[in-house]
C-alpha positions as CSV (number, residue, x, y, z in Angstrom):
1,X,156.9,-5.8,96.4
2,X,154.3,-4.2,94.6
3,X,153.6,-0.3,95.0
4,X,149.9,-0.1,93.7
5,X,147.2,-2.6,94.0
6,X,144.7,-2.5,91.1
7,X,141.3,-4.4,92.6
8,X,137.8,-4.7,90.7
9,X,134.6,-6.4,91.5
10,X,134.4,-7.8,88.2
11,X,136.1,-9.2,85.1
12,X,133.9,-7.2,83.0
13,X,136.0,-4.0,84.3
14,X,138.8,-5.2,83.4
15,X,139.1,-3.5,79.6
16,X,139.0,-0.1,82.1
17,X,141.4,-1.3,84.6
18,X,144.1,-2.5,82.6
19,X,144.5,0.5,81.3
20,X,145.4,1.8,84.5
21,X,148.0,-0.7,84.6
22,X,149.0,0.1,81.2
23,X,150.3,3.6,82.5
24,X,152.0,2.2,86.0
25,X,154.2,0.4,83.6
26,X,155.0,2.8,81.2
27,X,156.3,4.8,84.3
28,X,158.0,1.9,85.6
29,X,155.9,1.3,88.9
30,X,155.0,-2.3,89.9
31,X,151.6,-3.7,90.7
32,X,149.4,-6.3,92.0
33,X,145.9,-6.7,90.2
34,X,143.2,-8.6,91.8
35,X,139.5,-9.0,91.5
36,X,137.0,-9.3,94.6
37,X,134.1,-8.4,94.6
38,X,132.9,-6.8,98.1
39,X,129.6,-8.0,98.6
40,X,129.8,-11.8,97.3
41,X,133.4,-12.0,98.8
42,X,133.6,-9.9,102.3
43,X,135.7,-12.2,104.4
44,X,138.7,-12.2,101.2
45,X,138.2,-8.4,100.5
46,X,138.7,-7.7,104.7
47,X,141.5,-9.7,104.0
48,X,143.3,-7.9,100.5
49,X,142.3,-4.3,102.2
50,X,143.8,-5.0,105.7
51,X,147.1,-6.8,104.5
52,X,147.8,-3.9,101.8
53,X,150.2,-2.3,103.5
54,X,152.0,-5.4,105.0
55,X,152.7,-5.9,101.4
56,X,154.3,-2.5,100.6
57,X,151.0,-0.8,98.8
58,X,151.1,2.8,98.6
59,X,148.0,3.6,96.7
60,X,145.1,1.1,95.8
61,X,143.3,1.8,92.8
62,X,139.6,0.4,92.6
63,X,137.2,0.1,90.2
64,X,133.4,-0.4,90.6
65,X,130.6,-0.4,89.1
66,X,126.4,0.1,90.5
67,X,126.5,0.2,93.9
68,X,130.4,1.3,93.8
69,X,131.4,-0.4,97.5
70,X,134.8,-1.3,96.4
71,X,136.5,2.0,96.8
72,X,135.1,3.2,99.8
73,X,135.7,0.3,101.7
74,X,139.5,0.4,100.5
75,X,139.4,3.5,101.4
76,X,137.6,2.8,105.1
77,X,141.0,-0.1,105.6
78,X,143.2,1.0,104.1
79,X,145.2,4.0,105.8
80,X,146.9,5.6,102.6
81,X,145.2,6.8,99.4
82,X,142.7,4.8,97.4
83,X,141.8,6.3,93.9
84,X,138.2,5.1,92.6
85,X,137.0,4.3,89.1
86,X,133.3,4.2,88.6
87,X,132.7,1.9,85.9
88,X,130.2,2.9,83.3
89,X,126.8,1.0,83.7
90,X,123.9,0.5,81.7
91,X,121.2,1.2,83.8
92,X,122.5,4.8,84.6
93,X,125.6,5.5,82.7
94,X,127.9,5.3,85.4
95,X,126.2,8.3,87.6
96,X,125.3,5.3,90.1
97,X,128.9,4.4,90.3
98,X,130.3,7.9,90.7
99,X,128.1,9.0,93.3
100,X,128.3,6.1,95.2
101,X,132.3,6.6,95.0
102,X,132.3,10.2,95.6
103,X,130.0,10.9,98.3
104,X,132.2,9.6,101.7
105,X,131.6,10.3,104.7
106,X,134.2,12.8,106.3
107,X,137.1,11.1,107.3
108,X,137.4,8.4,104.6
109,X,138.3,10.2,101.4
110,X,138.3,8.3,97.8
111,X,140.1,10.4,95.2
112,X,137.7,9.7,92.2
113,X,138.8,10.1,88.6
114,X,135.9,10.3,85.6
115,X,133.8,7.1,84.6
116,X,135.3,4.5,83.1
117,X,139.1,6.9,83.8
118,X,141.8,3.9,83.9
119,X,144.4,6.0,82.4
120,X,144.2,8.7,85.0
121,X,143.8,6.8,87.8
122,X,147.1,5.0,86.8
123,X,148.9,8.8,86.4
124,X,147.7,10.0,89.7
125,X,148.5,7.2,91.5
126,X,152.1,8.0,89.9
127,X,152.1,11.4,90.7
128,X,151.2,10.6,94.7
129,X,154.5,8.4,94.1
130,X,156.5,11.1,92.6
131,X,155.8,13.0,95.7
132,X,158.9,10.7,97.2
133,X,160.6,9.5,93.9
134,X,162.2,12.4,91.9
135,X,163.3,10.1,89.1
136,X,159.3,9.1,89.0
137,X,158.4,13.1,89.0
138,X,161.1,13.1,86.1
139,X,159.0,10.9,84.2
140,X,155.9,12.4,84.2
141,X,157.5,15.9,83.5
142,X,158.2,14.1,80.5
143,X,155.3,13.1,79.5
144,X,153.6,16.0,80.4
145,X,156.3,17.1,77.8
146,X,155.0,14.8,75.3
147,X,151.9,15.4,75.5
148,X,152.1,19.2,75.1
149,X,154.1,18.3,72.0
150,X,151.1,16.0,70.8
151,X,148.8,19.3,70.9
152,X,151.1,21.4,69.3
153,X,151.5,18.9,66.3
154,X,147.7,18.4,65.7
155,X,147.4,22.2,65.7
156,X,150.2,22.8,63.6
157,X,148.5,20.3,61.1
158,X,145.3,21.8,61.7
159,X,146.9,25.4,60.9
160,X,148.8,24.4,57.7
161,X,145.8,22.0,56.4
162,X,142.5,24.7,57.1
163,X,139.5,23.3,58.8
164,X,137.7,21.7,56.4
165,X,140.8,19.8,55.2
166,X,141.7,18.2,58.4
167,X,141.7,14.4,59.4
168,X,143.8,12.9,62.1
């Protein structure tokens, strides 16, 4: 049974949304991924959001661009956390998506990551699930340790080579 629902309005969102899926896979979290348009398929969207709890979802990650209604509408229907990913757009660079997702009315929050922040959405979903899963929490602690070690290794290389000769 999937713990996380990943939903997007278009297949053009797939490069970003797949990063969320990759993070969930890294931490052993099951998920279901769908393309559903809140505007073009409202009946299908409402059925998805209404049935998400019954399916066992604990978190929904919803990506959307432009008007970006998908995350907010999920949050209006699904009683558990929704993480919104604003998509970069050609017209306004994703600011339209970002503003639409973060400016939710009182009582309908959507946790929102950066524009095209798929990986962080996946990590945030894991952190939410880790509040009741010690094994997952330990995996997240190990991941944080790995990130720290990567930075330390990069700094050591910088100190060794000097900034003028530094290459990744």
